[in-house]
N, C-alpha and C positions, 0 to 999 in steps of 0.2 A: 298234416296232411289238411286240407279244406272239408272239413264233412259237412251236408248240407244241414245236419240237425242234430243235438245231442243225444247221445247216445248214456243207456242205463248199464251200469256194472253194479253188481253187489260186493262190499267190502269183506275179506274174510277176518274172522276175530283178531287177526295178529294184526291187523291193519286200524281196528277203530279206535283205537287211543291216538292213533297220528293222522286221521283223515280229518279235513277241515276244507273250509270255499278258500279256492284259491291256489294250492297245493298241487303241484304236478303227481298223477300216477302213471305207474305202464301198466297199458293194456294189451289186449290182443284185439287185433282187429282183421277180418277175415279167418284166413284160412292159418295162416302162421305169420304176419307181419304185427310186428310190436312198435307200438309208438309211444312218447310220455304224451297225456291229454292233461285239461284243468279240469279239478272240480268245481263246478257252479250249483252245484245242489247237494244237499245228504237228506237225504228223506227214508223214509219206512214203507212206501209202494210197489210191491212188486209189480213189476209193467205181465201185462194180460199176455197168455201166446205164447210165451219163450221163456226159456230160461236164463237169467244175463249171467254172463262171464265175469268170471272173477278179476278183481286188477292183481296185478304179480307184485306191485309194490309201489309204496307210497316214495318221490326222489327227495321232495322239498322237507324241511322241516317248518318255514313260515312261506305265507302264502306272497305269491309272483303280482296275484291281480287283488284287487278289491273291487266288492259291490257296484260301486263308484263306474269303474271301467267297464264290467261289465253290461250297464243300464248303458252306458256309452256305446258299446259295440252294440248291441239290441238298436238302438235308434239309426246308427251308421250303417247297419242293415236293413232297415224299413228306408230309411230315407233313398240307398241307392239300390234297392232292391237286389241284392246281393243275400248270400246266406250268412249265418254269424260266425260258421267255419272260414269264411273266405276273408273277414274283416281282422278274426283275433290273429291267421297266417300274416296278414299284412303287417297288423301293429306289434305283434312279438320278435326280436330278433333272432335270429337262425340257432344261436347257441339254446334254444328255450325248447326248440322243437325237434327233440331228438329224434330218429328214426332209423328204422334197422337197416337202408342204404346207407343213414349219414354216414360219410368217410373222416375219419380225424388223422391227425398229421401229429408229430412233437413239434409243440413249440419253439420256436427262433432265440425266445428268453431262457428256455430250459437249458442249465449251467451241465446237465449229466450227474448232477448230486442226488443219490438214490437213498440216501442215507435212511431219512425217513419214514419211505415208502412201506406201506406192506405188501405182501408176497405176490397177491394176485397185481396190485399197483406195476409191483418191479416186473413182472411176465409182461406188463400192458409194455409198458420201456423196451422192454428186450425186442419184443416184435416189431415196433416200431423202427425201431435202430434197423430190423435187418430189412424192411421194409418201406418206401417212403411215406405209403397210407395205410389202413384197414378200415373197413365197413363195420360199423357195430355190429353188423352179423356175424363178421368175422373173426371177433372178439370173444362172440357165443361160443363161438365152435375152440378158441384156442381155448378159452378159461372153462368151455365145458358147466357151461351155466346158462339157464334162461335168463337172468335178470342182470344186467352187466347197467343198464342207467343211474342206479346210483353213485357208482364207480368212475364211471365218466364223469360223472357232477363232479366231483371228487378230484379229479386229475384236472376236469378245469380250473374249479376253484382255484387249484394249485399253481397255475398257468404252466403245467405241463404238458399240455396236448393242444389243441385249437382245433376247430371244425374248418374243413374242407368244403366248398362249395363245388360239388359234380355237376358242372355244365352239362356234359357231354348226355347226363340221365335225362336232367332236368328242361334240355332244350333243343329240339331237333326242328333246324330251320326246315321251311319249304321250297322244295325247287322246282323249276320248272323246266324239261327238255325241250332244248332251242337247236336249230340247225343254221347256217349260214354260210352262203358261199367261201369257198380259200381263194388263194391268188392261184391266177391272177384274174381271176373271174370275180372277185368281190371288189376289185380297183380296176376292171377293166372290162364290166358289162356285154362291150361289143363282140366280146368273144365267146360269151356263151355258148354260141352255133358250135366251136371246139369241142365243148362239154360234152353236148348232145350227140358228135360222131363219136364220140370213145364209148357211147352206152349203144351204139345201134346192134349189139348181141343181147344186152339185157333189158329188158320190155319192161319190168317191174322198175327196174334203177330209172330209165327213159323218164318213165310215166311219173314217179317220182320225183326228180327235177322238172317236168312238167308242172306238176303242182303247183310247187314251191314258186316256180318263175312267177304261175296266175295270182298266189295270192300277195306278191309286191306289185301288181296293178301299174309297173312303169311301162310309160311310151316304150322303154329301150325294147322290154321284153313284148313288148304287144304288138311289135315288127319281125318276130324268129319265124323263122319257117312254119313251126306248127300251131299258131296261132292263127 
């Protein structure tokens, strides 16, 4: 998600030793949405006016970005008059931007061998075998646990699952309602009077057809009996 600015979360004691610049952490954003975010600063200054939310988990052992990359992102955001979040969203591959709505499916290279999988990884495989795809939010409900990103990361690294782009939710094409004449009036405009004759008992429909003809502004329709 391309947020407009960095947000501050506090690090629970259990994660203090693992938090560092550039690693992904699991955070709650809004009322219920969970996302992976990248740590870009570790400090000891609490924000004024509100209590920061805690991170839920640390996803990575090693940083995925470095300070030089962040410096470049800041420059790009300033140069192109956009937010740092928009630059980051464009720069990172999709498998590093996990969110509650992210869809996963079994990888085509997965051979079905579950011998070395943990119990929870096995449950994920069984669930995806029964259904073609599941959202990460679905997995939280199936596993009855809030934090699942480290598990998803492990399955991705083992090439057991892959992420699917949900184009239906990410892209909604804009449509424009249009009208046009049906046959035979479209190809034989001289017969438009026949259409008007059929609408003599419906003033509203007759007015709509007249308005349509007026909008065309053609010589053929300017000679009808209604103009």
